[in-house]
Backbone bond lengths (Angstrom), bond angles and torsions (degrees), N, CA, C in turn:
res aa  C-N    CA-C-N  psi(-1)  N-CA   C-N-CA  omega(-1)  CA-C   N-CA-C  phi
1 M - - - 1.449 - - 1.509 109.29 -
2 S 1.326 117.68 139.01 1.445 121.13 174.44 1.512 108.71 -130.60
3 I 1.314 115.63 155.37 1.449 120.84 -175.94 1.513 107.90 -139.14
4 K 1.316 117.67 136.38 1.457 119.62 176.13 1.526 108.59 -123.79
5 T 1.301 116.72 152.99 1.455 121.30 -179.75 1.512 109.97 -99.71
6 V 1.311 115.33 146.41 1.453 121.04 176.17 1.519 107.71 -129.33
7 A 1.307 117.65 -164.97 1.460 121.30 -175.51 1.525 111.91 -56.58
8 N 1.327 114.73 147.02 1.469 122.86 177.32 1.522 112.83 63.64
9 N 1.341 116.25 23.37 1.464 121.34 176.54 1.518 113.38 61.25
10 N 1.316 117.19 23.54 1.456 119.20 173.00 1.519 109.25 -72.73
11 L 1.312 115.89 153.71 1.458 120.91 -179.16 1.516 109.65 -107.26
12 V 1.317 115.68 131.26 1.455 121.08 177.07 1.511 108.27 -123.52
13 F 1.318 117.37 125.26 1.452 122.07 -178.46 1.522 108.98 -86.68
14 C 1.325 116.65 129.11 1.451 121.15 179.91 1.526 109.61 -125.30
15 S 1.315 117.26 170.70 1.454 119.98 -169.15 1.530 114.26 -119.25
16 D 1.350 117.50 1.73 1.450 117.88 -175.09 1.523 112.27 -72.56
17 R 1.303 117.83 -36.62 1.460 122.09 177.61 1.524 108.50 -127.27
18 K 1.305 116.35 119.73 1.462 120.35 -175.56 1.526 111.04 -116.72
19 I 1.319 116.01 128.04 1.462 121.41 171.95 1.525 107.26 -79.19
20 T 1.308 116.33 111.19 1.464 120.57 -178.67 1.526 112.30 -98.53
21 N 1.332 116.40 -11.46 1.457 119.01 -177.21 1.521 109.46 -151.88
22 R 1.325 117.10 110.58 1.468 121.42 -179.70 1.517 112.38 -88.02
23 F 1.320 116.89 4.47 1.465 120.17 172.69 1.530 110.77 -95.90
24 N 1.312 116.49 10.44 1.458 122.40 176.32 1.527 109.63 -66.08
25 D 1.333 117.81 133.03 1.467 122.21 -177.12 1.519 112.97 -57.65
26 V 1.337 116.30 -42.33 1.465 120.13 -177.44 1.529 110.73 -62.91
27 L 1.325 116.17 -48.16 1.461 120.24 179.39 1.524 111.07 -66.95
28 W 1.321 116.79 -42.21 1.469 121.44 -177.73 1.525 110.96 -59.16
29 K 1.327 116.55 -45.53 1.466 120.12 -178.50 1.518 111.55 -70.13
30 F 1.331 116.84 -32.00 1.461 120.03 175.51 1.525 110.20 -65.57
31 M 1.317 116.87 -44.54 1.457 120.94 -174.69 1.525 112.82 -75.84
32 F 1.339 117.23 -36.68 1.464 119.91 -171.00 1.527 114.59 -121.19
33 G 1.329 117.11 -4.68 1.462 118.64 -172.15 1.507 116.21 -112.91
34 S 1.334 117.58 19.35 1.457 119.09 -178.80 1.524 110.86 -127.63
35 E 1.318 115.60 151.39 1.462 121.52 179.75 1.529 111.11 -59.34
36 E 1.319 116.36 -35.14 1.457 121.61 -177.67 1.524 111.98 -61.45
37 R 1.335 116.51 -32.99 1.465 120.70 -178.11 1.537 111.11 -117.70
38 K 1.316 115.29 33.16 1.466 120.65 -177.92 1.524 112.13 -60.01
39 T 1.329 116.62 -31.91 1.467 119.00 -178.63 1.523 111.61 -61.90
40 F 1.339 117.57 -29.71 1.467 119.88 178.14 1.523 110.45 -63.28
41 L 1.333 116.11 -45.78 1.465 120.00 -179.88 1.528 110.51 -65.95
42 L 1.318 117.26 -41.24 1.465 120.53 177.66 1.532 110.84 -57.88
43 R 1.321 116.33 -46.69 1.465 119.88 -179.40 1.523 110.95 -65.78
44 L 1.324 116.14 -44.15 1.468 119.76 -179.10 1.525 110.98 -59.18
45 L 1.326 116.79 -47.76 1.464 120.36 -177.52 1.528 111.36 -66.77
46 N 1.314 117.03 -45.94 1.467 119.35 -179.89 1.521 111.78 -64.11
47 D 1.325 116.97 -37.27 1.466 119.45 177.22 1.526 111.25 -67.83
48 L 1.325 116.63 -36.31 1.463 120.14 176.99 1.522 110.69 -65.36
49 F 1.325 116.91 -50.34 1.469 120.35 -178.16 1.532 111.18 -62.76
50 A 1.327 116.84 -38.53 1.469 120.34 -178.54 1.520 111.96 -68.30
51 S 1.336 117.26 -22.85 1.461 120.48 -175.48 1.523 112.62 -81.82
52 Y 1.367 117.13 -15.04 1.461 118.58 -177.62 1.523 109.07 -92.64
53 P 1.335 118.02 124.53 1.463 121.01 -169.52 1.519 116.10 -80.68
54 A 1.333 118.43 -13.18 1.467 120.20 -173.97 1.525 110.79 -116.71
55 G 1.339 115.41 159.56 1.458 120.92 179.80 1.514 111.26 84.11
56 S 1.324 115.53 174.31 1.456 119.83 -179.07 1.523 110.20 -65.48
57 H 1.316 115.61 147.39 1.462 121.12 -177.91 1.529 109.30 -83.36
58 I 1.308 116.62 127.99 1.460 121.98 -178.81 1.523 108.90 -106.83
59 V 1.319 116.21 127.49 1.460 122.07 175.93 1.521 107.62 -129.14
60 I 1.319 116.33 128.46 1.467 121.73 -180.00 1.520 108.81 -106.20
61 E 1.325 116.09 121.44 1.465 120.58 178.93 1.525 111.48 -88.24
62 D 1.313 116.62 -35.89 1.457 120.28 179.28 1.524 108.14 -158.47
63 L 1.339 116.28 165.36 1.456 120.12 178.33 1.516 109.82 -153.71
64 T 1.317 114.71 159.96 1.464 121.86 173.94 1.521 107.63 -128.04
65 Y 1.314 115.96 144.67 1.457 120.51 -179.67 1.516 110.46 -79.30
66 R 1.320 115.32 143.55 1.458 121.56 178.87 1.524 110.20 -116.06
67 N 1.317 115.86 166.07 1.461 121.64 177.93 1.523 109.82 -61.84
68 V 1.331 116.63 130.30 1.466 119.92 -178.20 1.526 112.44 -84.85
69 E 1.320 117.18 -10.04 1.465 120.61 179.60 1.524 109.43 -94.60
70 L 1.330 116.34 124.41 1.458 121.74 178.51 1.522 108.18 -118.35
71 Q 1.328 115.57 115.56 1.457 120.36 -175.77 1.524 111.33 -74.80
72 P 1.336 118.04 158.50 1.468 121.44 178.81 1.525 111.13 -56.57
73 D 1.339 115.41 145.72 1.467 119.08 -179.69 1.520 112.21 -93.96
74 H 1.340 117.24 1.97 1.469 121.30 172.36 1.524 108.42 -154.84
75 E 1.315 117.78 174.46 1.460 122.83 -168.74 1.527 112.89 -54.53
76 N 1.318 116.78 -44.46 1.465 120.50 -177.91 1.529 112.26 -104.96
77 G 1.319 115.72 23.68 1.453 120.19 -176.75 1.521 113.13 -75.36
78 K 1.312 114.85 172.87 1.469 122.41 -176.11 1.524 110.16 -102.36
79 R 1.326 115.93 131.07 1.461 120.99 175.31 1.526 108.96 -80.57
80 I 1.338 115.60 142.62 1.460 121.32 -179.07 1.524 109.21 -117.52
81 S 1.313 115.55 138.07 1.460 121.49 172.99 1.527 107.56 -121.40
82 F 1.321 116.54 100.86 1.458 121.47 178.49 1.532 109.64 -73.57
83 D 1.331 116.79 160.97 1.462 120.21 173.76 1.531 110.07 -74.16
84 I 1.326 116.29 -60.88 1.470 122.04 177.76 1.526 107.62 -141.27
85 V 1.321 116.76 133.26 1.465 121.05 175.93 1.528 108.30 -127.96
86 A 1.332 115.73 133.23 1.462 120.48 179.59 1.522 109.58 -137.56
87 R 1.318 115.13 150.15 1.469 121.06 174.18 1.514 108.09 -113.11
88 T 1.333 116.28 128.39 1.455 121.06 -178.61 1.524 110.12 -78.96
89 S 1.325 115.10 166.29 1.460 120.08 -178.14 1.522 112.41 -64.89
90 D 1.341 118.10 -21.36 1.465 120.54 176.63 1.530 111.96 -99.67
91 G 1.345 117.69 13.86 1.458 121.22 168.96 1.511 117.10 96.59
92 K 1.326 118.81 -0.32 1.464 119.91 177.74 1.528 109.82 -71.61
93 D 1.330 116.73 138.79 1.459 121.76 173.24 1.522 108.27 -103.40
94 I 1.334 116.49 127.52 1.463 121.07 -175.14 1.521 109.36 -126.47
95 D 1.318 114.99 125.58 1.464 122.10 173.86 1.522 107.45 -103.18
96 I 1.332 116.71 123.84 1.463 121.24 179.75 1.519 108.25 -111.22
97 E 1.334 116.14 114.39 1.456 122.27 -178.67 1.526 109.87 -110.47
98 V 1.322 115.65 147.45 1.457 120.82 172.32 1.517 107.15 -123.89
99 Q 1.325 116.20 125.71 1.460 121.60 -175.07 1.518 109.16 -122.70
100 R 1.324 115.83 117.55 1.458 120.32 -175.64 1.518 113.18 -84.06
101 A 1.315 117.23 -36.94 1.466 121.05 -176.47 1.515 109.39 -129.70
102 N 1.324 115.29 149.09 1.457 119.93 178.74 1.523 109.67 -64.02
103 M 1.300 116.08 147.31 1.446 120.98 179.45 1.521 108.69 -139.60
104 D 1.315 115.42 157.23 1.460 119.54 -179.55 1.525 109.98 -63.23
105 H 1.324 115.62 136.18 1.467 122.00 171.81 1.531 112.43 61.23
106 L 1.332 117.61 36.82 1.460 120.09 -179.74 1.524 111.81 -60.39
107 T 1.331 117.17 -44.09 1.460 118.88 -178.36 1.532 111.07 -64.87
108 N 1.334 117.18 -35.44 1.470 119.70 174.99 1.525 110.40 -61.73
109 R 1.323 115.36 -42.78 1.467 120.68 -179.84 1.524 110.89 -62.21
110 L 1.329 116.97 -44.93 1.458 120.20 -178.84 1.528 111.45 -65.67
111 F 1.334 116.54 -37.47 1.464 119.34 177.62 1.531 110.75 -66.89
112 Y 1.326 116.26 -37.57 1.464 120.35 176.72 1.529 110.28 -64.05
113 Y 1.332 115.95 -41.96 1.463 120.11 176.46 1.527 110.55 -59.09
114 L 1.333 115.82 -42.33 1.463 120.14 -179.41 1.523 111.40 -62.36
115 T 1.330 116.33 -46.44 1.463 119.05 -177.35 1.527 111.59 -67.08
116 R 1.338 117.05 -37.91 1.464 119.87 178.15 1.534 110.96 -69.89
117 L 1.318 116.31 -34.98 1.456 120.41 177.25 1.526 110.59 -64.52
118 H 1.339 115.45 -35.77 1.466 120.66 -176.71 1.530 111.91 -82.23
119 A 1.316 115.91 -29.65 1.468 119.57 -177.96 1.534 110.30 -71.71
120 G 1.311 115.04 154.63 1.456 119.76 175.30 1.518 114.72 82.69
121 K 1.341 117.55 6.44 1.470 119.21 -179.36 1.523 112.36 -79.60
122 L 1.328 116.63 -22.76 1.457 120.16 -177.45 1.525 111.15 -101.48
123 H 1.304 115.03 148.70 1.455 122.28 175.04 1.526 108.92 -114.63
124 A 1.292 116.03 167.85 1.471 120.86 -179.01 1.528 109.97 -53.40
125 G 1.329 115.30 128.40 1.458 120.65 178.24 1.510 114.61 91.93
126 D 1.340 117.93 -10.86 1.461 120.49 179.68 1.521 111.13 -72.73
127 D 1.318 116.49 142.95 1.461 121.06 172.51 1.530 109.43 -82.22
128 Y 1.330 116.03 156.79 1.453 120.02 -177.63 1.525 112.96 -69.45
129 D 1.323 116.62 -15.81 1.463 117.65 177.58 1.534 111.50 -73.22
130 K 1.330 116.15 -4.60 1.463 120.08 175.56 1.532 111.88 -80.11
131 L 1.331 116.20 -13.28 1.460 119.37 -179.73 1.527 110.59 -65.36
132 T 1.308 115.45 139.62 1.464 121.64 176.74 1.530 109.05 -116.50
133 P 1.321 117.76 156.05 1.467 120.58 -176.15 1.535 112.99 -62.46
134 S 1.328 114.55 151.74 1.459 122.65 173.82 1.524 107.94 -125.74
135 I 1.319 115.39 139.36 1.467 121.32 -176.11 1.523 109.17 -134.80
136 V 1.331 116.30 134.54 1.457 121.73 171.71 1.528 107.69 -113.93
137 I 1.321 116.03 129.66 1.461 122.20 178.71 1.525 108.16 -120.66
138 C 1.324 116.79 131.61 1.450 120.26 179.66 1.534 109.94 -127.53
139 F 1.335 115.65 115.86 1.457 121.69 172.43 1.520 107.31 -89.17
140 M 1.325 117.13 118.93 1.460 121.80 -172.31 1.522 110.43 -114.25
141 D 1.322 115.91 127.36 1.451 120.86 176.62 1.528 110.43 -91.22
142 F 1.317 116.23 40.29 1.462 123.85 178.25 1.525 107.69 -163.14
143 S 1.308 116.30 165.69 1.468 120.69 177.56 1.514 109.24 -92.86
144 L 1.299 115.77 129.34 1.455 121.51 -177.09 1.523 110.17 -76.66
145 K 1.325 115.62 134.09 1.458 121.18 177.09 1.523 108.90 -89.93
146 L 1.325 115.63 111.82 1.456 121.70 -179.56 1.523 109.38 -115.11
147 P 1.337 117.62 160.14 1.472 120.21 178.07 1.524 111.45 -56.24
148 D 1.325 115.62 152.84 1.465 120.39 -179.17 1.525 112.36 -59.75
149 S 1.338 116.22 -23.50 1.456 119.97 -178.16 1.530 112.42 -75.40
150 V 1.323 117.16 -12.42 1.462 121.06 -178.67 1.524 109.47 -91.12
151 P 1.330 118.03 120.34 1.467 119.87 -179.93 1.526 110.52 -62.51
152 H 1.330 116.41 136.59 1.465 120.82 179.81 1.529 107.99 -100.87
153 Q 1.316 116.99 83.32 1.449 121.45 -177.04 1.520 109.66 -123.52
154 G 1.321 116.21 122.26 1.444 120.57 174.81 1.516 113.90 80.32
155 Y 1.325 115.23 151.74 1.461 119.66 -179.95 1.520 111.60 -88.16
156 I 1.346 117.48 -8.50 1.463 121.88 173.47 1.521 108.42 -116.02
157 R 1.316 115.91 127.55 1.463 121.09 176.81 1.521 108.99 -119.30
158 R 1.326 115.03 141.43 1.465 121.27 178.49 1.522 108.27 -123.25
159 Y 1.320 116.29 116.43 1.463 121.05 -176.80 1.523 110.30 -107.85
160 Q 1.340 113.68 132.97 1.461 121.47 177.09 1.522 108.66 -133.06
161 M 1.315 117.27 172.17 1.456 121.29 176.68 1.537 108.35 -84.83
162 T 1.350 115.09 111.25 1.455 120.04 -175.88 1.524 111.37 -125.86
163 E 1.334 115.63 162.51 1.456 122.21 173.33 1.524 107.73 -74.31
164 A 1.322 117.16 137.33 1.462 121.56 -169.11 1.524 113.51 -61.79
165 L 1.336 118.75 -39.12 1.463 121.18 -176.37 1.518 112.46 -94.46
166 E 1.314 117.10 -50.04 1.458 120.83 -174.41 1.521 112.77 -82.08
167 R 1.342 116.94 -18.01 1.465 122.91 177.53 1.516 113.71 66.79
168 D 1.353 117.89 15.75 1.452 118.56 176.37 1.528 109.97 -76.24
169 V 1.317 116.35 145.31 1.458 122.81 -174.97 1.526 109.47 -86.94
170 I 1.334 116.19 126.11 1.457 119.76 -179.90 1.530 111.21 -83.93
171 T 1.338 116.42 -30.88 1.465 121.11 176.56 1.521 109.28 -160.14
172 E 1.309 116.18 148.93 1.460 122.11 174.90 1.521 110.85 -107.99
173 D 1.321 115.60 16.91 1.469 119.65 -178.26 1.523 112.89 -75.87
174 G 1.315 117.33 -12.64 1.458 120.36 177.37 1.523 110.24 -137.68
175 E 1.329 117.52 117.62 1.456 121.13 -176.95 1.528 110.55 -136.65
176 I 1.328 115.30 151.78 1.461 122.01 174.69 1.526 108.60 -127.66
177 F 1.322 116.66 125.88 1.459 122.59 175.01 1.521 108.08 -107.43
178 L 1.323 116.74 128.91 1.461 122.07 175.72 1.525 108.94 -115.53
179 V 1.322 116.20 129.31 1.457 121.79 178.26 1.528 107.81 -117.10
180 E 1.337 116.13 108.53 1.463 121.56 -179.40 1.522 108.85 -93.39
181 V 1.310 116.36 97.23 1.464 121.20 -174.11 1.533 112.57 -63.60
182 P 1.354 120.47 -44.34 1.473 118.70 178.16 1.518 113.24 -59.50
183 K 1.319 116.78 -31.89 1.461 119.76 178.74 1.527 109.82 -68.00
184 W 1.327 116.10 -37.73 1.472 118.97 175.51 1.521 110.20 -64.68
185 L 1.314 117.60 -42.33 1.465 120.80 179.25 1.528 111.06 -58.57
186 K 1.325 115.31 -39.21 1.455 120.56 -178.23 1.526 111.45 -70.79
187 E 1.332 116.10 -30.90 1.462 120.54 -173.70 1.525 112.89 -104.80
188 Q 1.328 117.69 15.19 1.464 120.57 -175.96 1.525 111.46 -51.18
189 S 1.304 113.47 134.72 1.468 120.19 -178.42 1.523 110.46 -88.33
190 Q 1.319 115.38 153.94 1.459 121.05 175.25 1.530 111.14 -87.44
191 I 1.329 116.33 2.47 1.462 120.10 177.82 1.528 108.85 -66.60
192 P 1.323 118.74 139.20 1.465 121.00 179.25 1.529 111.60 -53.25
193 L 1.314 115.45 145.94 1.458 121.50 -174.79 1.526 112.17 -56.84
194 N 1.327 117.60 -38.59 1.465 120.36 -176.62 1.522 112.91 -73.09
195 K 1.326 117.29 -5.76 1.467 120.78 177.38 1.528 112.00 -108.29
196 Q 1.309 117.08 4.69 1.461 122.19 178.57 1.530 110.08 -103.53
197 P 1.337 117.26 161.83 1.467 119.59 176.55 1.529 110.17 -55.40
198 R 1.318 116.39 146.86 1.465 120.24 -175.02 1.530 112.33 -65.32
199 I 1.326 118.25 -21.90 1.466 119.39 177.87 1.529 110.22 -60.26
200 V 1.334 117.30 -26.74 1.461 121.39 179.57 1.526 110.59 -62.72
201 R 1.317 117.35 -32.79 1.469 120.00 178.91 1.530 110.56 -66.96
202 W 1.317 115.62 -39.11 1.463 118.98 176.95 1.525 110.96 -65.23
203 L 1.319 116.47 -43.32 1.464 119.62 -179.62 1.524 110.74 -66.62
204 T 1.334 116.40 -34.42 1.461 120.08 175.87 1.522 110.11 -62.83
205 Y 1.313 116.34 -44.52 1.467 120.60 178.17 1.524 111.19 -63.48
206 L 1.323 117.16 -47.48 1.465 121.40 -175.06 1.521 112.48 -64.15
207 T 1.322 116.83 -27.98 1.469 119.89 -175.62 1.524 113.42 -105.93
208 A 1.332 117.63 0.76 1.466 120.66 -176.39 1.524 110.87 -60.88
209 K 1.326 116.43 131.18 1.454 122.10 -179.73 1.527 112.75 -113.03
210 D 1.321 117.14 -5.02 1.456 119.12 -176.96 1.529 109.95 -140.31
211 D 1.326 115.82 159.28 1.457 121.57 -178.12 1.523 112.35 -63.10
212 K 1.320 116.43 -36.70 1.457 120.28 -175.80 1.529 111.62 -60.35
213 T 1.333 116.53 -42.32 1.465 120.30 -179.43 1.517 111.11 -61.47
214 V 1.332 116.63 -44.27 1.460 120.56 -179.93 1.525 110.99 -68.28
215 E 1.323 116.83 -39.93 1.461 120.83 179.06 1.526 110.51 -59.97
216 E 1.323 117.24 -44.10 1.464 121.36 179.38 1.521 110.79 -64.73
217 L 1.316 115.98 -40.65 1.463 120.34 -179.82 1.521 110.57 -63.93
218 V 1.323 116.55 -45.91 1.461 121.87 -179.25 1.530 110.79 -63.92
219 S 1.319 116.94 -37.59 1.460 120.29 -177.97 1.520 112.52 -67.46
220 K 1.332 116.91 -21.88 1.463 121.09 -176.04 1.517 113.19 -104.59
221 D 1.348 117.84 -8.00 1.462 119.29 -172.69 1.530 109.67 -147.14
222 K 1.318 116.07 110.93 1.455 121.24 -179.39 1.527 111.32 -63.43
223 D 1.328 116.47 -37.71 1.473 119.87 179.77 1.525 110.75 -61.63
224 M 1.328 116.62 -40.71 1.455 119.63 -179.72 1.522 111.41 -70.12
225 Q 1.330 117.20 -24.91 1.456 119.55 175.37 1.531 109.57 -63.60
226 E 1.320 117.33 -39.64 1.466 121.06 177.45 1.529 110.53 -62.78
227 V 1.314 116.08 -39.73 1.464 120.81 179.43 1.528 110.54 -63.07
228 V 1.323 115.69 -47.68 1.459 120.23 -177.95 1.533 110.97 -65.70
229 M 1.322 117.58 -36.14 1.459 120.47 177.75 1.523 110.65 -67.36
230 A 1.335 117.49 -35.66 1.462 120.20 175.87 1.523 110.76 -65.01
231 E 1.330 115.87 -37.45 1.463 119.37 176.87 1.523 110.57 -61.98
232 S 1.325 117.07 -35.84 1.461 120.39 179.51 1.521 110.94 -65.24
233 V 1.332 116.48 -33.58 1.466 120.34 176.07 1.529 109.68 -64.30
234 F 1.307 115.87 -42.52 1.472 120.85 178.24 1.531 110.45 -61.26
235 V 1.313 116.48 -48.19 1.462 121.33 -175.88 1.525 111.48 -63.69
236 S 1.326 117.01 -35.01 1.462 120.46 -175.39 1.526 113.00 -80.74
237 D 1.324 117.42 -10.02 1.464 120.81 179.07 1.529 109.39 -88.18
238 D 1.334 117.08 118.94 1.465 121.06 -174.08 1.524 112.41 -60.86
239 N 1.319 117.52 -43.10 1.468 120.50 -177.34 1.526 111.40 -67.55
240 R 1.318 115.97 -43.21 1.472 118.76 178.94 1.523 110.42 -66.67
241 W 1.329 116.10 -39.90 1.462 119.12 179.63 1.529 111.15 -63.06
242 L 1.330 116.70 -41.80 1.457 120.04 177.98 1.525 110.69 -62.63
243 A 1.334 117.02 -41.41 1.467 120.39 177.87 1.521 110.81 -61.91
244 Y 1.335 116.46 -39.21 1.468 121.28 178.01 1.527 110.54 -63.26
245 V 1.326 116.36 -48.10 1.466 121.30 -177.61 1.522 110.80 -62.80
246 M 1.334 116.75 -43.87 1.461 120.53 -179.60 1.526 110.88 -67.20
247 S 1.321 117.02 -35.46 1.467 120.37 177.15 1.521 110.90 -65.77
248 E 1.334 116.99 -40.35 1.455 120.81 177.04 1.527 111.18 -63.91
249 K 1.324 115.93 -41.65 1.466 120.17 178.84 1.528 110.64 -63.24
250 A 1.330 116.96 -43.55 1.461 120.74 179.73 1.527 111.02 -61.98
251 E 1.340 116.28 -38.56 1.468 120.17 178.96 1.527 110.77 -66.41
252 R 1.341 117.21 -42.30 1.466 120.18 178.56 1.521 111.15 -64.38
253 D 1.343 116.10 -41.06 1.463 120.15 178.92 1.530 111.17 -63.02
254 E 1.334 115.92 -40.29 1.460 119.99 -179.95 1.525 111.11 -66.07
255 Q 1.334 116.42 -42.52 1.460 119.79 178.60 1.523 111.51 -64.80
256 A 1.343 116.44 -37.13 1.465 120.35 177.14 1.524 110.74 -65.51
257 R 1.330 116.18 -39.78 1.469 120.23 179.16 1.533 110.33 -64.53
258 L 1.331 116.25 -43.74 1.464 119.73 179.44 1.517 111.17 -64.32
259 H 1.339 116.57 -39.84 1.461 120.40 178.98 1.522 110.51 -63.24
260 A 1.344 116.15 -43.24 1.466 120.19 179.40 1.522 111.15 -64.41
261 S 1.333 116.68 -38.73 1.463 120.68 179.48 1.521 111.09 -65.34
262 R 1.348 115.13 -43.22 1.463 118.69 178.36 1.526 111.02 -63.50
263 K 1.341 116.09 -41.96 1.456 120.27 179.87 1.515 110.85 -63.85
264 E 1.341 115.82 -41.75 1.463 120.21 178.86 1.520 110.92 -62.79
265 G 1.342 115.61 -39.82 1.465 119.56 179.01 1.513 112.28 -65.56
266 I 1.351 116.47 -38.04 1.461 120.23 178.55 1.521 110.65 -65.15
267 V 1.339 115.97 -44.61 1.465 120.47 179.88 1.520 110.46 -61.65
268 E 1.325 116.17 -42.65 1.464 120.20 -179.99 1.529 110.58 -64.17
269 G 1.337 115.81 -39.71 1.461 119.85 179.39 1.525 112.30 -64.14
270 I 1.333 116.05 -39.43 1.462 120.16 178.14 1.523 110.66 -64.06
271 A 1.338 115.72 -41.63 1.468 120.12 -179.90 1.525 111.29 -63.41
272 I 1.337 116.36 -40.45 1.467 120.39 178.77 1.523 110.51 -64.62
273 T 1.343 115.96 -43.84 1.470 120.56 179.49 1.529 110.98 -61.34
274 A 1.341 115.47 -46.13 1.470 119.87 -179.30 1.530 110.70 -63.61
275 S 1.317 117.68 -39.58 1.466 121.44 179.11 1.521 110.67 -63.16
276 N 1.328 116.86 -41.60 1.464 120.45 178.61 1.533 110.62 -65.70
277 M 1.317 116.70 -37.11 1.459 120.33 177.91 1.532 110.67 -66.05
278 L 1.320 116.23 -38.36 1.465 120.21 177.82 1.524 110.69 -64.86
279 R 1.330 117.16 -40.72 1.475 120.59 178.88 1.526 110.82 -63.75
280 D 1.347 115.61 -30.15 1.459 119.62 -179.56 1.525 111.86 -87.25
281 G 1.326 116.53 2.80 1.456 120.07 176.67 1.505 115.19 77.95
282 V 1.315 117.80 22.02 1.464 120.51 179.00 1.525 109.36 -69.46
283 D 1.319 115.67 139.43 1.461 121.40 -179.23 1.531 111.21 -60.16
284 H 1.338 115.06 141.58 1.470 120.04 -177.40 1.527 112.28 -59.21
285 S 1.306 118.20 -33.56 1.468 120.72 -178.53 1.520 111.21 -65.44
286 L 1.343 115.89 -36.53 1.468 119.26 177.99 1.521 110.71 -70.78
287 I 1.331 116.92 -40.19 1.465 120.47 177.89 1.527 109.70 -60.80
288 K 1.320 115.88 -42.64 1.462 120.80 179.22 1.524 110.74 -63.08
289 K 1.336 116.15 -39.82 1.459 121.13 -178.12 1.526 111.79 -65.58
290 Y 1.335 116.94 -44.10 1.455 120.57 -171.20 1.525 114.38 -92.69
291 T 1.337 118.22 -14.34 1.468 120.11 179.38 1.525 112.59 -110.63
292 G 1.328 117.26 -19.59 1.447 119.86 -177.26 1.513 114.01 78.46
293 L 1.340 117.75 7.02 1.463 121.45 179.22 1.526 110.19 -75.79
294 S 1.337 115.55 151.96 1.461 120.60 178.02 1.529 110.00 -81.49
295 D 1.330 116.09 167.50 1.466 120.27 177.41 1.527 110.79 -59.17
296 A 1.346 116.08 -40.03 1.462 119.71 -179.13 1.528 111.30 -65.13
297 Q 1.333 116.68 -40.79 1.470 120.15 179.83 1.528 110.72 -66.63
298 I 1.329 116.72 -39.72 1.467 120.26 178.53 1.520 110.37 -66.25
299 S 1.321 117.47 -39.72 1.470 121.16 178.51 1.524 110.63 -63.83
300 E 1.335 116.54 -39.57 1.469 120.30 178.39 1.525 110.66 -64.60
301 L 1.341 115.99 -42.17 1.466 119.43 177.94 1.529 110.68 -65.86
302 Q 1.332 116.83 -38.07 1.462 120.91 178.17 1.518 110.50 -59.66
303 Q 1.338 116.62 -39.93 1.452 120.94 179.24 1.526 110.40 -65.64
304 R 1.308 116.87 -41.17 1.467 121.17 179.21 1.523 110.89 -64.50
305 V 1.336 115.41 -41.99 1.465 119.60 179.37 1.526 109.69 -64.73
306 S 1.331 117.21 -42.01 1.474 120.95 179.68 1.528 110.67 -64.28
307 D 1.351 116.57 -42.44 1.463 120.54 -179.46 1.530 111.38 -64.11
308 S 1.333 115.95 -39.03 1.463 119.17 -177.44 1.503 112.81 -72.90
309 S 1.357 117.65 -20.43 1.461 120.87 -178.97 1.518 112.84 -89.67
310 E 1.323 116.02 -9.01 1.476 118.61 -178.60 1.531 110.60 -78.58
């Protein structure tokens, strides 16, 4: 979807350039990662924090952007590139990540980001009471796979350091917020938008696939009208639009590569299993039944197994 502005700040929806994914890094950083549009990030964060019913209430009055590049803390250390990092007026450091596809060990990565964000705040001679809270927030365009022992409640999760049995919090200086957008889509309420937490308006905007949804959102929320108009500025800029398109292409290419790798691994695994069955003298009909291989493929594997045993 694309939107352009005309006289009197009216919004006109056009079809030449369509935003198909608002979790795109280029668009995300334009909308939430610049001083010019800092109010968007302030509103997003405050609406997110206000929507979670448990734990201390967090309110951000102002923030400043920080360097997203964090150099290694030792010779062989790992460099980190955050999506967006901001420091609030009361000293909290917040890393805001957007994750489009599931990846191995995501929770480990986010915890590492949290610890690196928190480290280095003290200088020689400083007391520990100088430490300020650090928060990592991850907006995920997928459902996170967690162990069966972890209750799956709500599309927003807030993680703190707690005692395993009593669940009392030892400190709130390090927190991780996870926002599972597909889970929200699945659980959308029929309650009118103006009676739901304001974070729902952001999620509605981020996931909108048609003009009608955005038009309805804009008609009910002046703040969201500013957001949509900023998006129109992004869409109308040729260089930014090209960066968006190329980023989308790179993401599709990467997903295709991963899919091909997984498929190749599955095929290789089936071949290994069938070869082992042949070595054990399993009947070809059973191998065909349980592996899905054709008679010709099994015969070829049989020849390879025979050649390797000579």
